[in-house]
C-alpha positions as CSV (number, residue, x, y, z in Angstrom):
1,M,0.3,17.3,12.4
2,F,1.7,16.0,9.6
3,C,-1.6,14.5,8.4
4,L,-3.2,18.4,8.7
5,W,-0.5,19.7,6.9
6,N,-0.4,16.7,4.0
7,G,-4.6,17.1,4.0
8,F,-4.1,20.6,3.3
9,I,-1.6,20.4,0.7
10,Q,-3.0,17.5,-1.3
11,G,-6.3,19.5,-1.6
12,W,-4.8,23.3,-2.0
13,S,-2.2,21.6,-5.0
14,F,-5.6,19.5,-6.2
15,A,-8.2,22.7,-6.2
16,R,-5.3,25.2,-8.3
17,Q,-5.3,22.2,-11.4
18,M,-9.4,22.2,-11.6
19,T,-11.3,25.0,-13.8
20,P,-14.6,24.6,-14.6
21,D,-13.7,23.3,-18.3
22,T,-11.9,20.3,-16.7
23,P,-12.9,16.7,-17.4
24,V,-13.7,14.8,-14.5
25,W,-13.4,11.7,-15.5
26,T,-10.3,11.1,-17.9
27,P,-8.7,7.5,-18.2
28,R,-6.0,8.4,-16.0
29,V,-8.4,9.6,-13.6
30,V,-10.5,6.1,-13.8
31,A,-7.2,4.4,-14.0
32,G,-6.3,6.1,-10.5
33,L,-9.5,5.8,-8.9
34,A,-9.8,2.1,-9.9
35,L,-5.9,1.4,-8.8
36,W,-6.7,3.5,-5.5
37,L,-9.6,1.4,-4.7
38,F,-7.9,-2.3,-5.5
39,G,-4.9,-1.1,-2.7
40,W,-7.5,0.5,-0.2
41,L,-9.4,-3.0,-0.2
42,N,-6.3,-4.8,0.0
43,V,-5.2,-2.7,3.0
44,M,-8.7,-3.5,4.4
45,R,-8.0,-7.4,4.1
46,A,-4.6,-7.3,4.9
47,D,-5.3,-5.1,8.1
48,T,-8.0,-7.9,9.0
49,I,-5.5,-11.0,8.0
50,L,-3.2,-9.5,10.7
51,I,-5.3,-8.6,13.6
52,N,-6.9,-12.1,13.1
53,L,-3.7,-14.2,13.1
54,R,-3.6,-15.3,16.6
55,K,-6.7,-16.5,18.6
56,P,-7.6,-15.2,22.1
57,G,-4.5,-16.5,24.3
58,E,-2.3,-17.4,21.9
59,T,1.5,-16.3,21.6
60,G,4.2,-16.5,19.1
61,Y,4.7,-15.3,15.6
62,K,2.7,-17.1,12.5
63,I,3.0,-17.0,8.8
64,P,0.0,-14.6,7.2
65,H,-1.9,-16.2,4.4
66,G,-4.5,-14.7,1.9
67,G,-4.9,-11.4,0.0
68,M,-2.0,-9.9,-0.3
69,F,0.2,-11.8,1.8
70,N,-0.4,-15.1,-0.9
71,F,2.5,-13.0,-3.2
72,V,4.4,-10.8,-0.8
73,S,5.5,-10.6,3.0
74,A,4.6,-7.2,3.3
75,G,1.1,-7.3,1.8
76,N,0.1,-4.5,4.5
77,Y,2.6,-2.5,2.6
78,A,2.2,-3.5,-0.8
79,S,-1.6,-2.8,-0.8
80,E,-0.5,1.0,1.2
81,I,2.1,2.1,-1.7
82,C,-0.8,0.8,-4.4
83,E,-3.4,2.7,-2.8
84,W,-1.0,6.1,-2.9
85,S,0.5,5.9,-6.4
86,G,-3.4,5.3,-7.6
87,F,-4.3,8.8,-5.6
88,A,-1.3,10.1,-7.3
89,L,-2.5,9.0,-10.8
90,A,-6.1,10.2,-10.4
91,A,-4.9,13.7,-9.0
92,G,-2.1,14.2,-11.2
93,T,-0.4,16.8,-8.7
94,L,3.3,17.2,-7.7
95,P,2.8,16.5,-4.1
96,A,0.4,13.4,-4.7
97,A,2.9,12.2,-6.2
98,A,5.6,12.9,-3.7
99,F,3.2,11.5,-1.5
100,A,3.1,8.1,-3.0
101,L,6.8,8.2,-3.6
102,F,7.8,8.7,-0.2
103,T,5.1,6.3,0.9
104,F,7.0,3.8,-1.2
105,C,10.5,5.1,0.0
106,N,9.7,4.4,3.6
107,L,7.7,1.2,3.4
108,A,9.2,-0.8,1.1
109,P,12.7,-1.0,3.2
110,R,10.3,-1.8,6.2
111,G,8.8,-5.0,3.8
112,H,12.0,-5.8,3.2
113,H,13.3,-6.5,6.6
114,H,9.6,-8.1,7.6
115,H,10.4,-10.4,4.3
116,R,14.1,-11.4,5.5
117,W,12.8,-11.6,9.7
118,Y,10.2,-13.9,8.0
119,Q,12.6,-15.9,6.1
120,E,14.8,-16.4,9.2
121,K,12.1,-17.3,11.6
122,F,10.4,-19.7,9.5
123,K,12.8,-21.1,7.4
124,G,11.8,-24.0,4.9
125,E,8.1,-23.5,6.5
126,Y,8.2,-19.8,5.1
127,P,7.0,-19.6,1.1
128,A,9.5,-19.7,-1.3
129,S,7.9,-17.9,-3.9
130,R,6.6,-15.1,-1.9
131,R,8.4,-11.4,-2.3
132,A,9.1,-8.7,-0.2
133,V,6.9,-5.6,-1.3
134,I,6.6,-6.1,-5.4
135,P,4.8,-9.4,-6.1
136,Y,6.6,-11.3,-8.7
137,V,9.5,-8.8,-8.5
138,W,10.6,-8.0,-5.5
């Protein structure tokens, strides 16, 4: 139900701002789409990395490596935040900005908790330079 309502609100608000004279390819839209594509590709890569962490029959936890996981503990969450921030930039609407903000507010604390869990679980084995959600910052 949420996805239906969110999709409707996103599409309706975007369509309301469009007129026949509205330029489609502005620098804001191009930058937003580039950020969205970067995030989307990294979400796909992060999911693939997580799916393939264990070989068939293996159990236990492992440290993910590769893609955004080289920079942050929650590479999948960081990529999702990036993806929806790019969408918000490209769309230029309040509902899109709200969705990006709510995505951050939902995923960033979870990523922070994952980061702390990895540090406690793997201790000195866990990469010290890796941040929680935002590369080089947090």
